[in-house]
TIKE-184514 format. One line per 2 residues: their letters; for each residue x, y, z of C-alpha. Coordinates in Angstrom, 3 decimals, always signed. Last residue first. Layout:
! residues N
A = X,Y,Z  ... $
! end
This chain:
! residues 387
XX = -97.919,+111.908,+100.056  -101.183,+113.869,+100.309 $
XX = -102.459,+111.255,+102.779  -99.520,+111.920,+105.097 $
XX = -100.133,+115.689,+104.956  -103.852,+115.226,+105.763 $
XX = -102.875,+113.018,+108.704  -100.533,+115.739,+109.960 $
XX = -103.200,+118.434,+109.801  -105.708,+116.300,+111.713 $
XX = -103.151,+115.366,+114.361  -102.101,+119.016,+114.723 $
XX = -105.679,+120.105,+115.438  -106.216,+117.306,+117.970 $
XX = -102.913,+117.982,+119.733  -103.988,+121.597,+120.103 $
XX = -102.091,+124.233,+118.127  -104.043,+125.635,+115.204 $
XX = -107.745,+126.249,+115.836  -107.722,+125.868,+119.632 $
XX = -104.585,+128.022,+119.869  -105.943,+130.786,+117.651 $
XX = -109.223,+130.943,+119.581  -107.398,+131.132,+122.911 $
XX = -105.064,+133.844,+121.647  -108.002,+135.941,+120.516 $
XX = -109.676,+135.491,+123.909  -106.517,+136.611,+125.699 $
XX = -106.271,+139.655,+123.444  -109.833,+140.584,+124.353 $
XX = -108.965,+140.236,+128.048  -105.888,+142.466,+127.672 $
XX = -107.850,+145.115,+125.785  -110.471,+145.084,+128.538 $
XX = -107.687,+145.431,+131.146  -106.409,+148.640,+129.570 $
XX = -103.638,+150.209,+131.651  -101.934,+146.930,+132.558 $
XX = -102.150,+145.552,+129.012  -100.831,+148.646,+127.262 $
XX = -98.187,+149.137,+129.952  -96.790,+145.665,+129.286 $
XX = -96.419,+146.461,+125.583  -94.682,+149.778,+126.369 $
XX = -92.339,+148.117,+128.872  -91.430,+145.607,+126.151 $
XX = -90.586,+148.471,+123.798  -88.416,+150.113,+126.456 $
XX = -86.665,+146.828,+127.236  -85.615,+146.267,+123.607 $
XX = -83.607,+143.008,+123.596  -85.821,+141.423,+120.953 $
XX = -88.055,+143.865,+119.105  -91.611,+143.653,+120.524 $
XX = -94.627,+141.437,+119.767  -98.155,+141.546,+121.237 $
XX = -100.811,+138.831,+121.079  -103.401,+137.216,+118.791 $
XX = -102.298,+138.989,+115.616  -99.651,+136.363,+114.774 $
XX = -98.517,+134.800,+118.096  -96.887,+131.679,+116.630 $
XX = -95.579,+133.564,+113.599  -94.130,+136.353,+115.764 $
XX = -92.393,+133.765,+118.017  -90.745,+131.768,+115.211 $
XX = -87.268,+133.239,+115.534  -86.800,+136.188,+117.868 $
XX = -89.437,+138.920,+117.465  -89.998,+139.140,+121.213 $
XX = -93.166,+137.798,+122.763  -96.161,+139.078,+124.694 $
XX = -99.055,+136.758,+125.496  -102.616,+137.291,+126.710 $
XX = -103.848,+134.468,+129.003  -106.801,+132.598,+127.477 $
XX = -105.586,+129.314,+129.061  -104.939,+127.848,+125.598 $
XX = -102.980,+131.032,+124.813  -100.785,+130.403,+127.858 $
XX = -99.968,+126.869,+126.695  -99.517,+128.186,+123.154 $
XX = -96.864,+130.618,+124.356  -95.134,+128.009,+126.527 $
XX = -94.268,+126.125,+123.334  -91.951,+128.885,+122.096 $
XX = -91.177,+127.928,+118.494  -87.541,+127.689,+117.424 $
XX = -86.345,+130.740,+119.346  -82.914,+131.641,+118.025 $
XX = -79.671,+129.773,+118.491  -76.124,+129.972,+117.147 $
XX = -73.541,+127.904,+115.295  -73.936,+124.623,+113.419 $
XX = -72.500,+121.201,+112.558  -70.026,+120.185,+115.264 $
XX = -71.811,+122.391,+117.784  -71.420,+126.043,+118.732 $
XX = -73.601,+128.302,+120.876  -72.565,+131.938,+121.301 $
XX = -74.450,+133.124,+118.225  -77.456,+134.413,+120.145 $
XX = -81.041,+135.373,+119.315  -82.996,+136.794,+122.257 $
XX = -86.152,+135.372,+123.852  -88.549,+137.722,+125.699 $
XX = -91.389,+135.194,+126.245  -93.941,+137.059,+128.380 $
XX = -97.123,+135.631,+129.894  -99.888,+138.061,+130.822 $
XX = -102.417,+138.379,+133.633  -100.897,+135.375,+135.384 $
XX = -102.667,+133.004,+137.791  -103.770,+130.896,+134.795 $
XX = -100.089,+130.209,+134.091  -99.757,+128.911,+137.652 $
XX = -102.708,+126.564,+137.174  -101.315,+125.243,+133.886 $
XX = -97.942,+124.546,+135.525  -99.638,+122.247,+138.062 $
XX = -99.626,+119.060,+135.941  -95.924,+119.603,+135.275 $
XX = -95.039,+119.766,+138.958  -93.624,+123.145,+139.964 $
XX = -89.984,+123.793,+140.787  -87.838,+126.842,+141.231 $
XX = -90.417,+129.520,+142.024  -89.562,+133.230,+141.894 $
XX = -91.950,+135.968,+143.018  -90.697,+139.513,+142.379 $
XX = -92.743,+142.614,+143.241  -91.317,+143.416,+146.683 $
XX = -87.726,+142.926,+145.612  -88.059,+144.826,+142.321 $
XX = -85.838,+147.766,+143.279  -83.615,+147.511,+140.214 $
XX = -80.614,+146.414,+142.304  -82.743,+143.728,+143.965 $
XX = -83.942,+142.426,+140.596  -80.331,+142.368,+139.385 $
XX = -79.285,+140.232,+142.384  -82.177,+137.822,+141.836 $
XX = -81.279,+137.575,+138.151  -77.627,+136.842,+138.912 $
XX = -78.591,+134.150,+141.406  -80.904,+132.445,+138.901 $
XX = -78.767,+132.784,+135.785  -77.630,+129.143,+135.610 $
XX = -81.124,+127.721,+135.569  -84.544,+127.623,+137.187 $
XX = -88.202,+128.011,+136.382  -91.312,+130.057,+137.129 $
XX = -90.761,+133.800,+137.327  -93.797,+135.730,+138.610 $
XX = -93.426,+139.516,+138.421  -96.121,+141.271,+140.467 $
XX = -97.870,+144.467,+139.489  -99.326,+147.804,+140.642 $
XX = -98.241,+150.606,+138.332  -96.029,+153.164,+140.106 $
XX = -93.296,+153.172,+137.474  -93.358,+150.444,+134.842 $
XX = -89.627,+150.933,+134.181  -88.576,+148.144,+136.569 $
XX = -90.804,+145.794,+134.555  -88.879,+146.512,+131.352 $
XX = -85.456,+146.165,+132.996  -86.423,+142.802,+134.497 $
XX = -87.774,+141.520,+131.169  -84.610,+142.590,+129.338 $
XX = -82.541,+140.708,+131.910  -84.781,+137.684,+131.326 $
XX = -84.023,+137.503,+127.607  -84.361,+133.718,+127.168 $
XX = -80.950,+133.544,+125.496  -79.121,+134.289,+128.750 $
XX = -80.438,+131.217,+130.640  -83.057,+130.923,+133.385 $
XX = -85.088,+128.172,+131.712  -88.820,+128.513,+131.260 $
XX = -92.063,+130.099,+132.451  -92.416,+133.886,+132.651 $
XX = -95.308,+135.841,+134.135  -96.468,+139.421,+134.615 $
XX = -99.193,+139.462,+137.267  -101.300,+142.647,+137.500 $
XX = -102.141,+143.413,+141.139  -105.746,+144.447,+141.887 $
XX = -106.733,+141.088,+143.372  -103.698,+140.961,+145.675 $
XX = -100.956,+138.393,+145.168  -99.640,+136.697,+148.317 $
XX = -98.473,+133.564,+146.509  -101.079,+131.393,+148.259 $
XX = -103.751,+133.975,+147.428  -102.788,+133.902,+143.741 $
XX = -102.824,+130.105,+143.846  -106.325,+130.001,+145.347 $
XX = -107.747,+132.625,+142.990  -106.571,+130.741,+139.886 $
XX = -109.934,+130.184,+138.189  -109.623,+128.370,+134.899 $
XX = -109.280,+129.011,+131.173  -107.595,+125.922,+129.736 $
XX = -104.251,+124.144,+129.757  -105.030,+120.654,+131.033 $
XX = -107.966,+119.625,+128.805  -106.516,+121.786,+126.023 $
XX = -103.400,+119.607,+125.844  -101.002,+121.653,+123.714 $
XX = -99.333,+120.359,+120.597  -95.880,+118.863,+120.136 $
XX = -93.575,+118.741,+117.119  -94.667,+122.152,+115.893 $
XX = -96.115,+122.609,+112.399  -94.851,+123.702,+108.970 $
XX = -95.468,+121.153,+106.207  -93.041,+120.267,+103.435 $
XX = -93.547,+118.659,+100.034  -90.579,+118.193,+97.637 $
XX = -88.165,+120.850,+96.396  -85.132,+120.462,+98.693 $
XX = -82.487,+122.647,+97.103  -80.547,+123.785,+100.159 $
XX = -82.366,+127.128,+99.892  -85.667,+125.238,+100.239 $
XX = -84.333,+123.582,+103.406  -83.360,+126.965,+104.868 $
XX = -86.757,+128.454,+103.999  -88.652,+125.711,+105.857 $
XX = -86.386,+126.040,+108.883  -87.183,+129.765,+108.973 $
XX = -90.936,+128.972,+108.835  -90.926,+126.816,+111.955 $
XX = -91.203,+123.240,+113.232  -90.619,+121.620,+109.859 $
XX = -92.348,+118.378,+108.805  -90.542,+117.032,+105.761 $
XX = -91.703,+114.940,+102.825  -90.546,+112.197,+100.448 $
XX = -86.958,+112.043,+101.708  -84.311,+109.852,+100.067 $
XX = -82.193,+112.625,+98.557  -82.500,+114.603,+101.816 $
XX = -81.068,+111.758,+103.916  -78.158,+111.061,+101.583 $
XX = -77.439,+114.789,+101.396  -77.475,+115.056,+105.192 $
XX = -75.031,+112.173,+105.592  -72.693,+113.479,+102.895 $
XX = -72.536,+116.938,+104.478  -71.980,+115.381,+107.904 $
XX = -69.025,+113.310,+106.640  -67.706,+115.708,+105.339 $
XX = -68.186,+119.370,+106.207  -71.465,+121.177,+106.771 $
XX = -72.757,+124.719,+106.411  -75.485,+126.336,+108.487 $
XX = -78.317,+128.865,+108.261  -80.436,+129.099,+111.446 $
XX = -83.869,+127.502,+112.011  -83.297,+123.882,+113.066 $
XX = -86.527,+122.403,+114.434  -86.553,+119.294,+112.248 $
XX = -88.944,+116.422,+111.521  -88.189,+113.614,+109.055 $
XX = -90.163,+111.831,+106.383  -89.815,+108.645,+104.322 $
XX = -92.731,+107.149,+102.364  -92.672,+103.379,+102.783 $
XX = -91.588,+101.184,+99.863  -91.036,+98.258,+102.271 $
XX = -88.410,+96.516,+100.138  -86.491,+95.271,+103.179 $
XX = -83.179,+96.700,+101.931  -84.704,+100.033,+100.879 $
XX = -86.688,+100.704,+104.092  -83.673,+99.468,+106.042 $
XX = -81.485,+102.101,+104.377  -83.949,+104.934,+104.992 $
XX = -84.408,+103.816,+108.603  -80.640,+103.813,+109.243 $
XX = -80.183,+107.194,+107.552  -82.901,+108.574,+109.834 $
XX = -81.296,+107.058,+112.918  -77.898,+108.446,+111.884 $
XX = -79.268,+111.972,+112.106  -78.321,+114.866,+109.843 $
XX = -81.787,+116.080,+108.798  -83.337,+116.175,+112.261 $
XX = -84.109,+113.549,+114.917  -87.864,+113.114,+114.393 $
XX = -87.941,+110.053,+112.139  -91.195,+109.581,+110.193 $
XX = -91.853,+106.293,+108.382  -95.132,+106.067,+106.449 $
XX = -96.592,+102.961,+104.787  -95.291,+100.724,+107.574 $
XX = -94.658,+96.948,+107.218  -95.392,+96.031,+110.869 $
XX = -93.805,+92.553,+110.912  -90.705,+93.229,+108.842 $
XX = -90.223,+96.706,+110.314  -90.443,+95.347,+113.856 $
XX = -87.891,+92.622,+113.160  -85.482,+95.127,+111.652 $
XX = -85.883,+97.408,+114.680  -85.161,+94.493,+117.021 $
XX = -81.691,+94.316,+115.439  -80.426,+97.420,+117.287 $
XX = -81.114,+101.140,+116.976  -79.488,+104.488,+116.174 $
XX = -78.861,+107.738,+118.065  -75.800,+109.674,+116.903 $
XX = -77.686,+112.861,+115.982  -79.760,+112.912,+119.151 $
XX = -76.841,+112.321,+121.509  -77.795,+111.125,+125.005 $
XX = -78.025,+107.329,+125.055  -75.918,+106.388,+122.075 $
XX = -76.716,+102.972,+120.556  -80.277,+101.758,+121.105 $
XX = -82.329,+98.759,+122.165  -85.965,+99.211,+121.125 $
XX = -88.876,+100.583,+123.177  -92.281,+100.160,+121.440 $
XX = -95.095,+102.698,+121.913  -98.550,+101.697,+120.679 $
XX = -101.652,+103.064,+118.931  -104.335,+100.816,+117.405 $
XX = -106.119,+100.504,+120.738  -104.053,+102.155,+123.473 $
XX = -100.662,+100.520,+123.951  -97.627,+100.733,+126.204 $
XX = -93.905,+100.031,+126.079  -91.623,+101.152,+128.863 $
XX = -88.545,+103.342,+128.506  -85.762,+103.298,+131.106 $
XX = -84.928,+106.967,+131.611  -81.374,+107.862,+132.655 $
XX = -81.429,+110.441,+135.436  -80.716,+114.164,+135.242 $
XX = -84.007,+115.518,+133.966  -83.622,+119.312,+134.438 $
XX = -81.168,+119.448,+131.550  -80.068,+116.004,+130.396 $
XX = -82.359,+113.695,+128.435  -80.453,+110.495,+129.291 $
XX = -82.085,+107.694,+127.276  -82.486,+103.933,+127.574 $
XX = -84.853,+101.705,+125.608  -84.857,+104.161,+122.709 $
XX = -88.315,+104.988,+121.328  -90.254,+103.539,+118.382 $
XX = -93.792,+104.862,+117.964  -96.413,+102.711,+116.256 $
XX = -99.591,+104.080,+114.675  -102.225,+101.970,+112.917 $
XX = -104.925,+103.747,+110.897  -107.911,+101.965,+109.305 $
XX = -110.193,+102.980,+112.193  -109.711,+106.668,+111.257 $
XX = -109.104,+109.684,+113.494  -108.272,+107.580,+116.551 $
XX = -104.667,+106.901,+115.530  -104.132,+110.660,+115.230 $
XX = -105.243,+111.050,+118.849  -102.462,+108.725,+120.031 $
XX = -100.088,+110.535,+117.683  -100.793,+113.957,+119.185 $
XX = -100.771,+112.536,+122.735  -97.289,+111.008,+122.582 $
XX = -95.562,+113.885,+124.403  -97.495,+113.074,+127.595 $
XX = -95.890,+109.631,+127.678  -92.337,+110.978,+127.817 $
XX = -90.091,+108.452,+126.022  -91.690,+110.118,+123.025 $
XX = -88.944,+112.653,+122.387  -86.361,+109.906,+121.682 $
XX = -87.828,+109.624,+118.206  -89.106,+107.172,+115.580 $
XX = -92.669,+107.308,+114.223  -94.122,+104.437,+112.171 $
XX = -97.480,+104.927,+110.423  -99.586,+102.144,+108.924 $
X = -102.417,+103.309,+106.643 $
! end
């Protein structure tokens, strides 16, 4: 089976691991990933990335000249894509730019014109209801009509596509898995000492962007209500709310408990997560965001949750979006925006360390079974074969 994946996401080598492992599951498999030659991710990565091709056995990444360097929906590719399709002749084509992307329409059309007869799939994270006007409505309908299967990042996205009338196979799984060789149970005594954390202090952690929808004000209010319990609050990340959060923490009397770090290298994030006694993802649904085709945001998955679970760190999440489905019964969930409920969940873990450790072990087992790159590769290959 020859599998072609197309997405800007795989300009980052670490993100390719699921497909590299998939290629190793069977010697008859060949996996090629097409990425744009130039891409501006935005956010914390401010520079334009010049993609480089690389190969590992029957897995390879091929950069191809692209139009649009920072818009996922408008991304499409040059003539080299036609040449690659003619030579590779894929059995599966999966484009990971959503249901309304030009790149997906381009691959569908080339699949028809070149007579490849490949099965067409796309991946989407979108998990809020939406309505479209022409030409976006036409573009999405063309894409859906020519789709053999969909990989959806969350259960809400699955339901939305069913409501739109899509009745062919779909599989729910995240785009990226967790690397269990990096995120794993490990001793973090050195980092805790470096941060001035005492052995008896319970570390409440957050990793992510400092933006309103991540619920950090709720987290601050919840920790301020913990009373005389001994804890530290470790916030790892940066964003527009940083100064406001620091000011709020001071007003709430959290100065001595708060540790905030702007920047940590990716290969060190796992060590900092292991220094925590719990990781909290207090995301909150918002309808403030607007694009040409949709309004609003709610948590699409919460990748940091499975990173903490892989490290056997107990997790607490709000009930925004996919979070409860990711955690299941292997962590604690609270109503989004409810600081009192979050304080209650934190208190449970601080007051009963055995309960916290058992929860961490449950999370670890769930992550290894469902969310490692190896587990996702196996599930994805089974889905391809079913098509």
